[in-house]
LUMKEMAR-657962 format. One record per atom (N, C-alpha, C): residue in one letter; x, y, z; atom name; residue number from 0. Coordinates in steps of 0.02 Angstrom, whole numbers. Atoms other than C-alpha are relative to their C-alpha. Layout:
<pamis>
 code   east  north     up site pos
    A      X      Y      Z   CA NUM
...
</pamis>
This chain:
<pamis>
 code   east  north     up site pos
    M     53     49      6    N   0
    M   4861   5734   4213   CA   0
    M    -44      0     61    C   0
    T     45      7    -57    N   1
    T   4707   5719   4322   CA   1
    T     -1    -72     22    C   1
    S      4     69    -25    N   2
    S   4672   5566   4428   CA   2
    S    -38    -44    -47    C   2
    S     38     40     48    N   3
    S   4546   5509   4298   CA   3
    S     42    -18    -61    C   3
    D    -46     16     54    N   4
    D   4685   5517   4167   CA   4
    D     48    -56     21    C   4
    F    -46     50    -26    N   5
    F   4802   5414   4276   CA   5
    F    -31    -69      2    C   5
    L     34     63    -12    N   6
    L   4673   5279   4306   CA   6
    L    -67      0    -36    C   6
    L     61      4     39    N   7
    L   4540   5234   4178   CA   7
    L    -48    -49     33    C   7
    R     52     40    -33    N   8
    R   4375   5158   4236   CA   8
    R    -53    -20    -50    C   8
    E     52     24     45    N   9
    E   4254   5049   4138   CA   9
    E    -39    -56     35    C   9
    L     42     49    -35    N  10
    L   4108   4951   4213   CA  10
    L    -45    -34    -51    C  10
    S     41     39     47    N  11
    S   4025   4811   4114   CA  11
    S    -69    -13     29    C  11
    D     68     16    -22    N  12
    D   3843   4758   4122   CA  12
    D      1    -58     50    C  12
    E     -4     57    -47    N  13
    E   3900   4601   4217   CA  13
    E     27     20     68    C  13
    G    -27    -22    -64    N  14
    G   3973   4707   4357   CA  14
    G     75     -7      6    C  14
    V    -73      5      0    N  15
    V   4156   4688   4306   CA  15
    V     29     70    -10    C  15
    L    -31    -66      4    N  16
    L   4250   4849   4342   CA  16
    L     72     -8    -24    C  16
    R    -68      2     27    N  17
    R   4406   4871   4236   CA  17
    R     36     65     16    C  17
    L    -42    -57    -17    N  18
    L   4534   4990   4312   CA  18
    L     65     -8    -38    C  18
    T    -60      4     41    N  19
    T   4677   5030   4194   CA  19
    T     50     55     17    C  19
    L    -53    -47    -13    N  20
    L   4839   5113   4247   CA  20
    L     20     33    -66    C  20
    N     -6    -34     65    N  21
    N   4869   5246   4115   CA  21
    N     52     57      1    C  21
    D    -55    -49      0    N  22
    D   5026   5346   4158   CA  22
    D     59    -30    -38    C  22
    V    -47     38     41    N  23
    V   5122   5268   4015   CA  23
    V     70     31     -1    C  23
    K    -65    -33      3    N  24
    K   5261   5398   4007   CA  24
    K     43    -14     61    C  24
    R    -37     16    -61    N  25
    R   5309   5360   4186   CA  25
    R     -5    -74     18    C  25
    R      3     73     -7    N  26
    R   5285   5173   4161   CA  26
    R    -48    -20     57    C  26
    N     52     13    -50    N  27
    N   5131   5179   4273   CA  27
    N     28     -4     71    C  27
    A    -31     -1    -67    N  28
    A   5239   5218   4424   CA  28
    A    -51     20     53    C  28
    L     45    -15    -56    N  29
    L   5156   5230   4593   CA  29
    L     20     68     30    C  29
    S    -10    -69    -23    N  30
    S   5173   5418   4607   CA  30
    S    -51     16     53    C  30
    E     48    -21    -50    N  31
    E   5082   5512   4741   CA  31
    E    -70      5    -30    C  31
    A     65     -6     34    N  32
    A   4943   5550   4616   CA  32
    A    -30    -68    -17    C  32
    M     25     67     18    N  33
    M   4930   5370   4558   CA  33
    M    -24    -37     62    C  33
    L     21     33    -63    N  34
    L   4922   5305   4737   CA  34
    L    -66     29     23    C  34
    G     63    -31    -20    N  35
    G   4785   5431   4774   CA  35
    G    -58    -25    -42    C  35
    A     53     23     46    N  36
    A   4686   5378   4621   CA  36
    A    -19    -72     14    C  36
    L     14     71    -15    N  37
    L   4703   5193   4661   CA  37
    L    -37     -8     66    C  37
    G     32      5    -65    N  38
    G   4656   5216   4843   CA  38
    G    -73     19     -4    C  38
    T     69    -23      8    N  39
    T   4499   5312   4797   CA  39
    T    -41    -51    -41    C  39
    A     36     46     43    N  40
    A   4452   5189   4660   CA  40
    A    -20    -64     36    C  40
    F     17     62    -35    N  41
    F   4461   5035   4770   CA  41
    F    -49     12     58    C  41
    E     47    -16    -53    N  42
    E   4371   5120   4913   CA  42
    E    -71      8    -28    C  42
    E     65    -11     30    N  43
    E   4229   5175   4799   CA  43
    E    -28    -65    -28    C  43
    A     23     63     29    N  44
    A   4220   5006   4710   CA  44
    A    -26    -47     54    C  44
    G     21     44    -55    N  45
    G   4207   4916   4876   CA  45
    G    -69     15     26    C  45
    K     66    -22    -25    N  46
    K   4051   5016   4919   CA  46
    K    -54     -1    -54    C  46
    D     46     -6     56    N  47
    D   3970   5012   4747   CA  47
    D    -33    -68    -14    C  47
    P     33     65     11    N  48
    P   3839   4872   4733   CA  48
    P      0    -21    -73    C  48
    A     -3     18     71    N  49
    A   3853   4880   4543   CA  49
    A     64    -35    -18    C  49
    V    -64     32     12    N  50
    V   4033   4820   4554   CA  50
    V      2    -68     35    C  50
    R     -3     67    -28    N  51
    R   4052   4633   4579   CA  51
    R     71    -29     -1    C  51
    V    -69     23      7    N  52
    V   4231   4600   4522   CA  52
    V     40     57    -29    C  52
    I    -43    -53     26    N  53
    I   4379   4714   4484   CA  53
    I     58    -32    -37    C  53
    I    -61     17     37    N  54
    I   4511   4689   4349   CA  54
    I     46     60      2    C  54
    L    -50    -53      0    N  55
    L   4670   4791   4370   CA  55
    L     48    -13    -57    C  55
    A    -41      7     60    N  56
    A   4758   4814   4203   CA  56
    A     44     62     -9    C  56
    A    -44    -57     12    N  57
    A   4883   4936   4128   CA  57
    A     12     10    -74    C  57
    N    -19    -18     68    N  58
    N   4921   5026   3966   CA  58
    N     76      7     -5    C  58
    G    -71    -10     11    N  59
    G   5096   5029   3892   CA  59
    G     41    -62     13    C  59
    P    -44     58     -7    N  60
    P   5247   4913   3902   CA  60
    P     13    -21     71    C  60
    A    -10     17    -71    N  61
    A   5256   4918   4092   CA  61
    A    -67     -3     36    C  61
    F     60      3    -42    N  62
    F   5118   4859   4207   CA  62
    F      8     54     55    C  62
    C    -14    -50    -52    N  63
    C   5196   4961   4348   CA  63
    C     73     -4     19    C  63
    A    -72     -1    -15    N  64
    A   5376   5015   4379   CA  64
    A     15     13     73    C  64
    G    -12    -13    -71    N  65
    G   5353   5037   4566   CA  65
    G     -5     73     17    C  65
    H      3    -70    -20    N  66
    H   5378   5201   4656   CA  66
    H     34     45    -51    C  66
    D    -30    -49     45    N  67
    D   5419   5357   4556   CA  67
    D     64     27     33    C  67
    L    -62    -17    -34    N  68
    L   5603   5375   4600   CA  68
    L     20     73    -10    C  68
    K    -13    -71     10    N  69
    K   5617   5550   4525   CA  69
    K    -40     41     50    C  69
    E     41    -35    -49    N  70
    E   5473   5607   4635   CA  70
    E     28    -11     70    C  70
    M    -28     15    -66    N  71
    M   5552   5520   4785   CA  71
    M     64     40     11    C  71
    T    -63    -38     -6    N  72
    T   5720   5603   4750   CA  72
    T    -14     74     14    C  72
    A     18    -69    -12    N  73
    A   5637   5774   4743   CA  73
    A    -22     11     72    C  73
    G     21     -5    -69    N  74
    G   5568   5738   4915   CA  74
    G     58     10     49    C  74
    R    -59     -9    -44    N  75
    R   5746   5744   4985   CA  75
    R     14     74     13    C  75
    E    -14    -72     -7    N  76
    E   5741   5934   4969   CA  76
    E    -27     29     65    C  76
    G     26    -25    -63    N  77
    G   5648   5950   5133   CA  77
    G     54      7     52    C  77
    D    -49    -12    -53    N  78
    D   5736   6008   5291   CA  78
    D     23    -64     34    C  78
    D    -17     63    -33    N  79
    D   5733   5830   5357   CA  79
    D     32    -50    -48    C  79
    G    -31     44     48    N  80
    G   5815   5758   5201   CA  80
    G    -49    -46    -35    C  80
    G     51     40     32    N  81
    G   5650   5683   5145   CA  81
    G    -35    -49     44    C  81
    E     28     51    -45    N  82
    E   5606   5579   5298   CA  82
    E    -75      3      3    C  82
    A     73     -7     -6    N  83
    A   5430   5648   5317   CA  83
    A    -35    -18    -65    C  83
    Y     31     16     64    N  84
    Y   5394   5635   5132   CA  84
    Y      3    -74    -15    C  84
    F     -6     72     11    N  85
    F   5460   5457   5119   CA  85
    F    -51    -38     43    C  85
    A     48     33    -44    N  86
    A   5353   5408   5268   CA  86
    A    -71      8    -26    C  86
    K     66    -13     28    N  87
    K   5201   5488   5187   CA  87
    K    -14    -46    -59    C  87
    I     10     42     59    N  88
    I   5225   5393   5023   CA  88
    I     -6    -73     19    C  88
    M      3     71    -20    N  89
    M   5258   5226   5108   CA  89
    M    -67    -15     35    C  89
    T     65     10    -32    N  90
    T   5102   5249   5214   CA  90
    T    -56     -2    -52    C  90
    M     50      1     53    N  91
    M   4998   5292   5060   CA  91
    M      1    -66    -37    C  91
    C     -6     63     36    N  92
    C   5064   5139   4971   CA  92
    C    -26    -59     41    C  92
    S     24     54    -43    N  93
    S   5031   5024   5118   CA  93
    S    -76      1      6    C  93
    V     73     -6     -4    N  94
    V   4853   5091   5132   CA  94
    V    -32    -27    -64    C  94
    V     27     26     63    N  95
    V   4823   5054   4947   CA  95
    V      3    -76     -3    C  95
    M     -8     73      2    N  96
    M   4892   4877   4959   CA  96
    M    -49    -35     47    C  96
    Q     47     29    -47    N  97
    Q   4789   4840   5113   CA  97
    Q    -72     11    -22    C  97
    G     67    -14     27    N  98
    G   4639   4921   5029   CA  98
    G    -22    -52    -51    C  98
    I     16     54     47    N  99
    I   4649   4790   4891   CA  99
    I    -19    -63     37    C  99
    V     14     60    -40    N 100
    V   4656   4649   5017   CA 100
    V    -67      7     37    C 100
    N     60    -11    -40    N 101
    N   4516   4725   5121   CA 101
    N    -62     16    -42    C 101
    C     57    -13     44    N 102
    C   4406   4768   4972   CA 102
    C    -44    -62     -3    C 102
    P     44     60      1    N 103
    P   4253   4652   4979   CA 103
    P     -9    -30    -69    C 103
    K      7     25     69    N 104
    K   4259   4631   4789   CA 104
    K     65    -35    -20    C 104
    P    -61     34     24    N 105
    P   4381   4504   4713   CA 105
    P     36     44    -51    C 105
    V    -42    -41     43    N 106
    V   4525   4589   4623   CA 106
    V     47    -45    -40    C 106
    I    -41     40     45    N 107
    I   4612   4512   4472   CA 107
    I     49     45    -36    C 107
    A    -50    -37     39    N 108
    A   4776   4581   4403   CA 108
    A      6    -32    -68    C 108
    E    -10     21     69    N 109
    E   4791   4570   4214   CA 109
    E     65     32    -24    C 109
    V    -67    -26      8    N 110
    V   4976   4588   4178   CA 110
    V     27    -12    -70    C 110
    T    -26      6     68    N 111
    T   5039   4624   4003   CA 111
    T     73     22     -6    C 111
    G    -68    -26      6    N 112
    G   5206   4708   4040   CA 112
    G     42    -14     61    C 112
    I    -47     10    -55    N 113
    I   5347   4724   4164   CA 113
    I    -28     29     65    C 113
    A     21    -22    -67    N 114
    A   5309   4739   4350   CA 114
    A     60     -5     46    C 114
    T    -59     -1    -42    N 115
    T   5449   4791   4465   CA 115
    T    -14     32     67    C 115
    A      3    -29    -68    N 116
    A   5468   4830   4651   CA 116
    A    -72      6     25    C 116
    A     68     -8    -25    N 117
    A   5305   4905   4715   CA 117
    A    -52    -19    -52    C 117
    G     45     26     51    N 118
    G   5228   4857   4548   CA 118
    G    -11    -74      8    C 118
    C      6     71    -15    N 119
    C   5264   4676   4591   CA 119
    C    -43     -9     63    C 119
    Q     40     -1    -61    N 120
    Q   5190   4713   4763   CA 120
    Q    -74      9    -17    C 120
    L     69    -13     20    N 121
    L   5032   4778   4679   CA 121
    L    -33    -64    -26    C 121
    I     26     63     26    N 122
    I   5009   4613   4586   CA 122
    I     -9    -51     56    C 122
    A      4     48    -55    N 123
    A   5045   4509   4740   CA 123
    A    -56     17     48    C 123
    S     54    -19    -45    N 124
    S   4913   4608   4836   CA 124
    S    -68    -18    -28    C 124
    C     64     18     31    N 125
    C   4777   4560   4712   CA 125
    C    -18    -73     17    C 125
    D     23     67    -18    N 126
    D   4673   4404   4744   CA 126
    D     21    -52    -52    C 126
    L    -21     42     56    N 127
    L   4713   4329   4573   CA 127
    L     43     41    -47    C 127
    A    -40    -35     50    N 128
    A   4837   4371   4437   CA 128
    A     10    -46    -60    C 128
    I    -11     36     62    N 129
    I   4845   4316   4256   CA 129
    I     45     43    -43    C 129
    A    -51    -39     34    N 130
    A   4994   4367   4151   CA 130
    A      9    -23    -72    C 130
    A    -22     17     67    N 131
    A   5045   4373   3970   CA 131
    A     68    -35      5    C 131
    E    -63     36     -1    N 132
    E   5190   4257   3930   CA 132
    E     60     47     -6    C 132
    S    -54    -49      8    N 133
    S   5293   4412   3889   CA 133
    S     12     42     62    C 133
    A     -8    -40    -61    N 134
    A   5269   4489   4062   CA 134
    A     62    -22     39    C 134
    Q    -57     15    -42    N 135
    Q   5416   4498   4181   CA 135
    Q     -9     34     68    C 135
    F     10    -22    -69    N 136
    F   5430   4526   4368   CA 136
    F     68      3     36    C 136
    S    -60     -3    -42    N 137
    S   5565   4582   4490   CA 137
    S    -10     45     60    C 137
    T     -6    -45    -57    N 138
    T   5602   4661   4657   CA 138
    T     73     23      1    C 138
    P    -70    -16     15    N 139
    P   5762   4751   4603   CA 139
    P     32     51     46    C 139
    G    -27    -52    -44    N 140
    G   5791   4867   4750   CA 140
    G     73     -9     18    C 140
    V    -69     11    -20    N 141
    V   5956   4784   4795   CA 141
    V     50     29    -50    C 141
    H    -44    -28     51    N 142
    H   6029   4851   4632   CA 142
    H     16     73     14    C 142
    I    -10    -72    -13    N 143
    I   6011   5030   4695   CA 143
    I      6     15     74    C 143
    G    -11    -11    -72    N 144
    G   6045   5004   4880   CA 144
    G    -62      8     41    C 144
    L     63     -9    -35    N 145
    L   5863   4997   4930   CA 145
    L    -38    -67      1    C 145
    F     33     65     -3    N 146
    F   5795   4829   4989   CA 146
    F    -76      9     -6    C 146
    C     73     -5     12    N 147
    C   5615   4800   4932   CA 147
    C    -39    -26     60    C 147
    S     29     23    -63    N 148
    S   5550   4787   5109   CA 148
    S    -76     -1     -1    C 148
    T     73      1      2    N 149
    T   5369   4838   5080   CA 149
    T    -26    -47    -54    C 149
    P     21     53     46    N 150
    P   5352   4734   4920   CA 150
    P      8    -70     29    C 150
    M    -13     64    -32    N 151
    M   5421   4592   5025   CA 151
    M    -61    -25     39    C 151
    V     58     20    -41    N 152
    V   5263   4593   5134   CA 152
    V    -50    -38    -43    C 152
    A     48     33     44    N 153
    A   5147   4551   4989   CA 153
    A     31    -61    -34    C 153
    L    -33     55     34    N 154
    L   5274   4442   4899   CA 154
    L      5    -62     43    C 154
    S    -10     57    -46    N 155
    S   5308   4332   5051   CA 155
    S    -66    -33     20    C 155
    R     65     29    -14    N 156
    R   5122   4303   5072   CA 156
    R    -29    -36    -61    C 156
    N     21     35     61    N 157
    N   5109   4233   4895   CA 157
    N     48    -55    -19    C 157
    V    -54     43     23    N 158
    V   5275   4145   4868   CA 158
    V     35    -29     61    C 158
    V    -34     31    -57    N 159
    V   5364   4021   4983   CA 159
    V     67     35     12    C 159
    N    -58    -39    -22    N 160
    N   5515   4088   5077   CA 160
    N     60     -2    -47    C 160
    K    -60      6     40    N 161
    K   5655   4021   4968   CA 161
    K     -7     38    -66    C 161
    H     11    -35     64    N 162
    H   5580   4089   4806   CA 162
    H     -6     76     11    C 162
    A      7    -71    -15    N 163
    A   5533   4255   4886   CA 163
    A     68     31     14    C 163
    M    -66    -26    -17    N 164
    M   5708   4278   4958   CA 164
    M     45      2    -61    C 164
    E    -40     -1     61    N 165
    E   5786   4233   4791   CA 165
    E    -15     63    -41    C 165
    M     19    -61     36    N 166
    M   5688   4373   4707   CA 166
    M     26     63     35    C 166
    L    -19    -60    -38    N 167
    L   5727   4497   4846   CA 167
    L     75     10      4    C 167
    L    -72     -5     -9    N 168
    L   5912   4457   4862   CA 168
    L     38     11    -64    C 168
    N    -38    -10     62    N 169
    N   5963   4450   4680   CA 169
    N    -30     54    -45    C 169
    G     31    -55     36    N 170
    G   5839   4574   4608   CA 170
    G    -10    -12    -75    C 170
    D      5     13     72    N 171
    D   5836   4488   4438   CA 171
    D    -71     -9    -23    C 171
    M     65     11     30    N 172
    M   5689   4480   4320   CA 172
    M    -15    -75     -3    C 172
    I     22     68     13    N 173
    I   5588   4320   4314   CA 173
    I    -55      3    -53    C 173
    S     49      4     54    N 174
    S   5477   4265   4171   CA 174
    S    -69    -12     29    C 174
    A     69     14    -21    N 175
    A   5288   4248   4179   CA 175
    A     -8    -74     15    C 175
    A      5     72    -13    N 176
    A   5308   4060   4168   CA 176
    A     29    -17     68    C 176
    R    -29     12    -66    N 177
    R   5423   4062   4320   CA 177
    R    -44     28     54    C 177
    A     45    -30    -49    N 178
    A   5304   4179   4411   CA 178
    A    -60    -46     14    C 178
    A     55     48     -9    N 179
    A   5166   4051   4383   CA 179
    A     24    -61     39    C 179
    E    -27     58    -36    N 180
    E   5278   3910   4445   CA 180
    E      5     12     75    C 180
    I    -11    -14    -71    N 181
    I   5313   3997   4610   CA 181
    I    -61     30     35    C 181
    G     62    -22    -31    N 182
    G   5136   4061   4638   CA 182
    G    -12     74      2    C 182
    L     12    -73      2    N 183
    L   5155   4247   4604   CA 183
    L    -59     17    -44    C 183
    V     59     -6     43    N 184
    V   5028   4232   4463   CA 184
    V    -33    -68     -7    C 184
    N     36     64      7    N 185
    N   4895   4101   4430   CA 185
    N     22    -38    -62    C 185
    R    -24     32     61    N 186
    R   4949   4068   4252   CA 186
    R     24     52    -50    C 186
    A    -26    -42     54    N 187
    A   5037   4138   4099   CA 187
    A    -29    -24    -66    C 187
    L     33     16     63    N 188
    L   4951   4147   3930   CA 188
    L     29     42    -56    C 188
    A    -18    -41     57    N 189
    A   4982   4211   3755   CA 189
    A    -32     68      8    C 189
    K     24    -68    -11    N 190
    K   4962   4400   3756   CA 190
    K    -67     13    -33    C 190
    D     63    -14     35    N 191
    D   4822   4399   3627   CA 191
    D    -59    -37     30    C 191
    A     54     36    -33    N 192
    A   4722   4279   3736   CA 192
    A    -14     25     71    C 192
    L      2    -19    -70    N 193
    L   4749   4369   3901   CA 193
    L    -64     36     20    C 193
    Q     58    -39    -21    N 194
    Q   4607   4495   3906   CA 194
    Q    -63    -41      0    C 194
    E     60     42      1    N 195
    E   4474   4370   3855   CA 195
    E      1    -50     57    C 195
    A     -5     49    -54    N 196
    A   4539   4242   3980   CA 196
    A    -14     33     68    C 196
    T     13    -36    -63    N 197
    T   4540   4370   4121   CA 197
    T    -73     19      6    C 197
    G     71    -18     -1    N 198
    G   4367   4429   4073   CA 198
    G    -44    -60     15    C 198
    E     40     60    -13    N 199
    E   4302   4251   4073   CA 199
    E      1    -18     74    C 199
    V     -6     14    -72    N 200
    V   4368   4222   4250   CA 200
    V    -41     51     39    C 200
    A     36    -52    -35    N 201
    A   4296   4389   4306   CA 201
    A    -75     -9     -5    C 201
    R     73     10      9    N 202
    R   4124   4354   4232   CA 202
    R    -25    -60     38    C 202
    K     20     60    -38    N 203
    K   4119   4182   4311   CA 203
    K     -7     17     75    C 203
    I      3    -20    -70    N 204
    I   4158   4256   4482   CA 204
    I    -58     48     12    C 204
    A     54    -49     -7    N 205
    A   4035   4399   4453   CA 205
    A    -69    -31      3    C 205
    S     65     33      0    N 206
    S   3895   4273   4430   CA 206
    S    -19    -29     68    C 206
    K     12     27    -67    N 207
    K   3911   4218   4612   CA 207
    K    -32     54     45    C 207
    S     27    -46    -49    N 208
    S   3828   4297   4763   CA 208
    S     56     45     27    C 208
    S    -52    -46    -24    N 209
    S   3928   4454   4809   CA 209
    S      7     -5     76    C 209
    M     -4     10    -72    N 210
    M   3885   4422   4992   CA 210
    M     47    -59     15    C 210
    T    -41     59    -11    N 211
    T   3965   4250   4981   CA 211
    T     73     15    -16    C 211
    L    -68    -16     18    N 212
    L   4119   4317   4893   CA 212
    L     33     45     52    C 212
    A    -27    -45    -51    N 213
    A   4143   4456   5020   CA 213
    A     14    -38     65    C 213
    T     -9     41    -61    N 214
    T   4121   4333   5164   CA 214
    T     63    -43     -7    C 214
    G    -56     44     11    N 215
    G   4247   4213   5089   CA 215
    G     67     36     -4    C 215
    K    -63    -38      7    N 216
    K   4378   4343   5044   CA 216
    K     23     25     68    C 216
    R    -18    -24    -66    N 217
    R   4373   4420   5217   CA 217
    R     26    -56     44    C 217
    A    -20     57    -42    N 218
    A   4385   4250   5301   CA 218
    A     67    -29    -21    C 218
    F    -63     29     25    N 219
    F   4527   4190   5190   CA 219
    F     60     38     28    C 219
    Y    -58    -40    -23    N 220
    Y   4643   4334   5235   CA 220
    Y      5      3     76    C 220
    A     -2      0    -74    N 221
    A   4593   4331   5419   CA 221
    A     28    -65     27    C 221
    Q    -19     64    -30    N 222
    Q   4617   4145   5450   CA 222
    Q     73    -18    -12    C 222
    R    -69     21     15    N 223
    R   4789   4131   5369   CA 223
    R     51     30     49    C 223
    E    -45    -29    -50    N 224
    E   4864   4241   5505   CA 224
    E     -9    -32     69    C 224
    M     16     30    -64    N 225
    M   4794   4130   5644   CA 225
    M     33    -68      9    C 225
    P    -20     70    -13    N 226
    P   4859   3971   5728   CA 226
    P    -56    -47    -23    C 226
    L     47     48     30    N 227
    L   4773   3813   5663   CA 227
    L    -66     -5     38    C 227
    A     62     10    -38    N 228
    A   4648   3787   5805   CA 228
    A    -43     63     -2    C 228
    E     37    -63      1    N 229
    E   4601   3971   5809   CA 229
    E    -31     11    -69    C 229
    A     26     -8     68    N 230
    A   4580   3971   5620   CA 230
    A    -62    -43    -11    C 230
    Y     59     43      7    N 231
    Y   4460   3824   5628   CA 231
    Y    -59     27     40    C 231
    D     54    -30    -40    N 232
    D   4359   3906   5768   CA 232
    D    -31     59    -37    C 232
    Y     24    -60     37    N 233
    Y   4348   4067   5667   CA 233
    Y    -39    -21    -62    C 233
    A     32     21     62    N 234
    A   4306   3979   5503   CA 234
    A    -66    -36     13    C 234
    S     63     34    -18    N 235
    S   4173   3873   5588   CA 235
    S    -55     51     15    C 235
    Q     49    -52    -15    N 236
    Q   4087   4029   5653   CA 236
    Q    -21     36    -64    C 236
    V     17    -30     64    N 237
    V   4097   4107   5480   CA 237
    V    -49    -44    -39    C 237
    M     45     46     35    N 238
    M   4015   3951   5408   CA 238
    M    -71      2     29    C 238
    V     66     -4    -32    N 239
    V   3874   3960   5535   CA 239
    V    -37     63    -23    C 239
    E     31    -63     21    N 240
    E   3841   4142   5494   CA 240
    E    -18     -1    -74    C 240
    N     12      5     72    N 241
    N   3853   4106   5308   CA 241
    N    -62    -44    -14    C 241
    M     57     45      9    N 242
    M   3728   3962   5322   CA 242
    M    -66     35     15    C 242
    L     60    -36    -18    N 243
    L   3603   4081   5400   CA 243
    L    -19     55    -49    C 243
    A     11    -54     49    N 244
    A   3617   4204   5255   CA 244
    A    -52    -21    -52    C 244
    R     51     12     50    N 245
    R   3479   4220   5126   CA 245
    R     28    -35    -62    C 245
    D    -26     29     62    N 246
    D   3591   4176   4978   CA 246
    D     23    -72      9    C 246
    A    -18     70    -12    N 247
    A   3655   4016   5059   CA 247
    A    -62    -44     -1    C 247
    E     62     38      2    N 248
    E   3477   3958   5086   CA 248
    E    -25     -8    -72    C 248
    E     20      1     70    N 249
    E   3435   4004   4906   CA 249
    E     44    -46    -41    C 249
    G    -47     40     39    N 250
    G   3592   3923   4836   CA 250
    G     -7    -74     12    C 250
    I      9     71    -17    N 251
    I   3568   3759   4927   CA 251
    I    -67    -25    -27    C 251
    G     65     19     27    N 252
    G   3385   3757   4880   CA 252
    G      1     -9    -75    C 252
    A     -5      5     73    N 253
    A   3426   3788   4698   CA 253
    A     38    -62    -22    C 253
    F    -39     61     15    N 254
    F   3554   3648   4699   CA 254
    F    -43    -62      7    C 254
    I     43     58    -12    N 255
    I   3430   3525   4773   CA 255
    I    -56     -5    -53    C 255
    E     55     -3     48    N 256
    E   3293   3581   4653   CA 256
    E     24      2    -73    C 256
    K    -30      2     67    N 257
    K   3414   3580   4504   CA 257
    K    -22     59    -43    C 257
    R     16    -61     37    N 258
    R   3384   3760   4452   CA 258
    R     54     53     13    C 258
    Q    -48    -54    -11    N 259
    Q   3486   3920   4439   CA 259
    Q    -21     42     60    C 259
    P     17    -41    -58    N 260
    P   3496   4019   4601   CA 260
    P    -14     72    -20    C 260
    Q     16    -71      9    N 261
    Q   3424   4194   4611   CA 261
    Q     29     38     59    C 261
    W    -35    -32    -55    N 262
    W   3547   4292   4715   CA 262
    W    -33     67     20    C 262
    Q     21    -65    -26    N 263
    Q   3494   4437   4825   CA 263
    Q     59     37     32    C 263
    D    -62    -29    -28    N 264
    D   3674   4471   4882   CA 264
    D     -9     17     73    C 264
    A     13    -11    -72    N 265
    A   3618   4455   5061   CA 265
    A      1    -67     37    C 265
</pamis>
């Protein structure tokens, strides 16, 4: 399969880019090829002014089964027992996950199937996630002697410690309803309503100024790593710079004048 086969791309007139994982036979595993395709897609989408919001979906019964363990096992054939190959794959995966967070366009996961290990990490790395009620989630590495350490990074930034550790230590599947309760996904819906609901959220976000969205997304992830006083100083400066932007002036003016704003994304 080519990278375009692994990852389908569809851009709507409203600027909603739908990326669909499409390696169904391998349960959309994060193989080397899939990671490469995802990394390229998010990098290109972040630079494309036609893209305003990204939906990450998947074909088949699994949203993403995590790393391709057969591919990883084959990597052990190297003279170093696989150390260099494992490091390469983990670096590729980390770059993709950070690329989602650093992408200036909001990213929404649309989850219809099972998401395990790095697949759960992929969802946790997205800005929003909406799941079908039939979806399930787990970080099952402990079952095979491999703690889900890299999925833990994204998971622990979405879910409070006790719930994150419960998932990581027991490795059991949780339901979409439970995932919504603990904050891994925004909400769980009937499967036949999922795509329309996700599209509605995406279109609503796409109608906003892309400059404003990029400013806010960057600031959100930056400030949460800071101490409180530093976060307020940083956010205050962001607000000042945002107020000076063309779209903020237009948006405030439109609100006062009771009309629809005309964004210039600047």
